[in-house]
Backbone bond lengths (Angstrom), bond angles and torsions (degrees), N, CA, C in turn:
res aa  C-N    CA-C-N  psi(-1)  N-CA   C-N-CA  omega(-1)  CA-C   N-CA-C  phi
1 M - - - 1.443 - - 1.529 107.84 -
2 P 1.320 117.92 124.79 1.462 120.04 177.77 1.531 110.90 -65.02
3 T 1.309 115.70 147.13 1.468 119.90 179.11 1.525 110.26 -73.67
4 S 1.317 115.30 165.51 1.470 119.02 178.66 1.526 110.40 -64.53
5 A 1.347 116.40 -31.23 1.470 119.55 177.57 1.530 110.92 -63.76
6 V 1.333 116.79 -38.41 1.466 120.93 177.60 1.524 109.95 -65.49
7 H 1.327 117.28 -44.16 1.457 120.89 178.10 1.535 111.11 -60.38
8 R 1.326 116.49 -44.21 1.461 119.98 179.58 1.525 111.61 -64.88
9 L 1.338 116.66 -41.23 1.464 120.82 -179.67 1.531 111.42 -63.39
10 I 1.318 116.87 -47.12 1.463 120.22 -179.15 1.529 110.23 -65.57
11 T 1.324 116.99 -40.73 1.466 120.13 176.79 1.527 110.22 -61.92
12 Y 1.326 116.75 -41.56 1.462 120.30 178.43 1.531 111.32 -63.94
13 L 1.327 116.78 -44.49 1.467 120.39 -179.54 1.524 112.18 -62.61
14 L 1.330 116.41 -34.42 1.465 119.70 -177.63 1.526 113.93 -88.45
15 T 1.327 117.47 -27.10 1.468 119.53 -174.50 1.527 114.44 -122.83
16 G 1.324 116.97 -16.19 1.462 119.54 -176.01 1.520 113.37 82.15
17 D 1.342 117.12 7.18 1.470 121.88 -178.39 1.522 108.79 -141.70
18 A 1.324 116.28 117.91 1.466 119.97 -178.27 1.521 112.77 -105.24
19 G 1.327 118.05 2.38 1.454 120.29 -170.44 1.513 116.89 -92.72
20 A 1.327 118.52 12.25 1.466 119.69 -177.76 1.530 110.18 -65.70
21 P 1.340 117.91 126.06 1.468 121.09 -177.25 1.526 113.91 -67.21
22 I 1.312 117.77 -17.93 1.457 119.75 -177.11 1.529 111.83 -63.81
23 N 1.341 117.73 -30.53 1.468 119.82 179.09 1.527 111.21 -59.45
24 F 1.305 117.27 -38.03 1.465 120.97 178.03 1.526 110.78 -72.83
25 I 1.323 116.92 -46.08 1.462 121.54 -174.26 1.525 112.30 -65.22
26 I 1.320 117.27 -37.10 1.470 120.63 -179.05 1.528 111.09 -59.05
27 D 1.331 117.42 -36.32 1.457 120.31 -175.74 1.529 114.82 -98.23
28 V 1.326 118.82 5.77 1.466 120.85 177.57 1.532 112.15 -55.60
29 P 1.349 119.96 -42.84 1.466 119.13 179.89 1.538 114.53 -61.91
30 S 1.334 118.63 -14.95 1.470 120.28 -178.87 1.520 111.96 -64.81
31 K 1.316 116.82 -24.98 1.467 119.66 179.15 1.526 111.72 -66.13
32 I 1.316 116.81 -27.77 1.463 121.64 -179.54 1.527 111.11 -101.75
33 L 1.324 116.77 -45.83 1.469 121.35 -172.66 1.522 114.81 -92.18
34 G 1.320 117.41 -12.89 1.464 120.03 -177.45 1.521 110.42 66.23
35 P 1.342 117.53 -140.86 1.462 120.57 -177.50 1.529 113.98 -60.81
36 R 1.323 117.60 -21.89 1.466 120.06 179.28 1.531 112.79 -78.76
37 H 1.331 117.19 3.10 1.467 120.20 -178.61 1.524 112.56 -61.55
38 R 1.311 117.50 -16.47 1.464 120.04 -177.45 1.526 113.12 -71.53
39 I 1.313 117.50 -4.46 1.467 118.65 173.91 1.527 110.70 -72.56
40 L 1.336 116.51 -16.15 1.468 121.68 177.89 1.533 109.90 -114.98
41 F 1.297 116.32 134.82 1.476 124.17 172.17 1.532 114.47 66.97
42 H 1.299 119.62 10.56 1.459 120.27 -176.88 1.528 112.12 -114.03
43 D 1.304 116.57 45.06 1.458 120.66 170.84 1.533 107.82 -141.78
44 P 1.328 117.09 155.48 1.473 120.19 -174.14 1.531 114.68 -56.38
45 L 1.319 118.04 -37.81 1.466 119.92 -179.09 1.528 110.93 -65.84
46 Q 1.324 116.82 -46.42 1.464 119.49 179.88 1.523 111.62 -65.82
47 I 1.337 117.41 -35.35 1.466 120.21 176.87 1.527 110.25 -64.80
48 T 1.323 116.32 -40.40 1.466 120.08 178.31 1.527 110.74 -63.97
49 L 1.326 116.70 -44.64 1.472 120.08 179.05 1.529 111.68 -64.24
50 L 1.336 117.16 -42.54 1.464 120.20 176.65 1.525 110.97 -61.34
51 S 1.326 116.29 -39.99 1.465 120.56 179.35 1.525 110.84 -62.63
52 L 1.330 116.26 -41.10 1.470 120.11 177.33 1.522 111.13 -63.14
53 I 1.315 116.64 -43.93 1.468 121.00 -179.14 1.526 110.65 -64.26
54 L 1.331 116.37 -44.02 1.461 120.36 -176.80 1.522 113.32 -74.03
55 S 1.328 117.00 -19.89 1.464 120.17 -174.76 1.523 112.99 -72.19
56 G 1.311 117.70 -28.02 1.458 120.63 -178.01 1.520 112.43 62.45
57 G 1.315 116.68 27.13 1.455 120.89 178.57 1.522 114.52 91.98
58 S 1.313 117.23 -5.39 1.458 121.30 -179.83 1.525 110.26 -87.11
59 E 1.326 116.35 123.83 1.467 120.18 -179.85 1.531 111.00 -65.07
60 K 1.322 116.29 -37.68 1.469 120.59 179.33 1.531 111.02 -62.92
61 E 1.340 116.48 -45.15 1.473 120.27 178.76 1.525 111.29 -66.35
62 F 1.334 116.66 -37.67 1.458 119.93 177.54 1.525 109.89 -59.77
63 L 1.326 117.29 -50.03 1.466 120.58 -179.13 1.525 111.88 -63.57
64 R 1.322 115.83 -39.05 1.467 120.50 178.86 1.535 110.46 -59.28
65 N 1.333 116.24 -49.45 1.460 120.40 -179.71 1.531 112.18 -71.84
66 F 1.313 117.00 -37.77 1.460 121.94 -179.81 1.530 110.54 -60.86
67 I 1.327 116.51 -49.31 1.459 120.74 -179.23 1.528 110.65 -66.64
68 A 1.326 117.36 -45.81 1.469 120.92 179.37 1.528 111.17 -61.72
69 G 1.324 117.36 -39.64 1.466 121.04 179.80 1.520 112.21 -65.34
70 H 1.324 116.23 -40.44 1.467 118.80 179.20 1.527 111.80 -72.86
71 I 1.319 117.40 -32.48 1.473 119.77 172.72 1.523 109.18 -64.31
72 H 1.320 116.74 -42.84 1.473 122.17 177.98 1.533 109.80 -56.69
73 L 1.306 116.16 -47.63 1.460 121.23 179.93 1.531 111.27 -61.69
74 A 1.325 117.39 -44.22 1.467 121.53 179.96 1.530 110.95 -63.76
75 V 1.317 117.53 -40.01 1.470 121.39 178.74 1.523 110.22 -64.87
76 D 1.331 117.65 -42.93 1.466 120.98 178.15 1.535 111.28 -62.17
77 I 1.314 116.93 -43.29 1.469 120.72 179.96 1.521 109.97 -65.30
78 A 1.332 117.24 -44.66 1.463 120.96 179.28 1.525 110.84 -61.74
79 D 1.330 117.03 -40.57 1.465 121.47 178.48 1.530 111.05 -62.14
80 T 1.321 116.66 -43.93 1.461 120.81 179.63 1.524 111.13 -64.40
81 I 1.317 117.50 -45.44 1.465 121.05 179.45 1.523 110.32 -61.92
82 F 1.331 117.06 -43.18 1.461 121.16 179.61 1.524 111.19 -60.62
83 K 1.337 116.83 -46.87 1.466 120.39 -178.55 1.526 111.71 -64.63
84 R 1.333 117.43 -40.40 1.465 120.48 178.33 1.523 111.05 -65.80
85 T 1.318 116.78 -38.93 1.462 120.75 179.11 1.519 110.71 -64.28
86 I 1.323 116.83 -44.64 1.467 120.83 178.88 1.522 110.49 -62.20
87 R 1.342 117.04 -44.18 1.470 119.92 177.77 1.518 111.32 -60.22
88 N 1.320 116.43 -39.97 1.461 121.29 179.85 1.524 110.72 -65.65
89 I 1.313 117.36 -40.73 1.465 121.24 179.07 1.518 110.05 -65.43
90 I 1.327 116.69 -44.36 1.467 120.63 -179.89 1.523 110.99 -63.58
91 A 1.331 116.56 -36.83 1.470 120.72 -179.55 1.523 111.69 -79.06
92 G 1.296 118.25 5.56 1.458 121.01 177.52 1.512 113.70 79.98
93 G 1.316 117.30 24.00 1.453 120.89 177.56 1.514 114.02 77.50
94 K 1.318 118.22 9.11 1.467 121.11 -175.77 1.520 112.96 -97.45
95 R 1.307 118.40 -16.04 1.467 121.03 -178.08 1.507 111.76 -75.73
96 G 1.298 115.19 136.96 1.449 120.42 173.27 1.516 115.39 75.40
97 V 1.305 116.26 1.51 1.457 119.81 -178.89 1.517 108.40 -120.28
98 S 1.294 116.78 121.57 1.456 121.48 178.74 1.524 107.77 -111.71
99 R 1.322 115.96 111.22 1.459 120.24 -179.36 1.519 109.42 -123.35
100 K 1.297 115.14 130.88 1.460 120.04 174.08 1.512 107.58 -98.47
101 R 1.285 115.74 128.64 1.466 119.23 -179.23 1.524 108.86 -86.09
102 N 1.277 115.08 139.07 1.453 121.75 177.23 1.537 108.14 -82.02
103 K 1.328 117.40 126.03 1.458 121.42 -176.67 1.522 112.73 -81.06
104 R 1.316 116.58 -14.65 1.456 118.65 179.93 1.512 112.04 -74.28
105 N 1.288 115.61 142.31 1.460 121.34 174.49 1.511 108.91 -96.94
106 Y 1.278 118.32 129.07 1.456 121.47 179.03 1.493 110.68 -104.27
């Protein structure tokens, strides 16, 4: 799981603004749930709803949180894919792949 500093840095590099509060709120459940925290607040609909709630009616704040939240989600997904790929490479390409070999000779 990327740290909040990583999320803020990537958001800053892409938008020029690292202060969106949604980056903190999305990962609050991690303190209780650990790696399973992604069952909460880690889908586009929930990010949109959180952005609306945090905006207080301001379109600028909504867009700020909306964009930062979706960047947060993309970074988390990329991190997970990267870690799974590395594990698969280390395991010799055998992890996560179930292949049945055909015994017939063609």
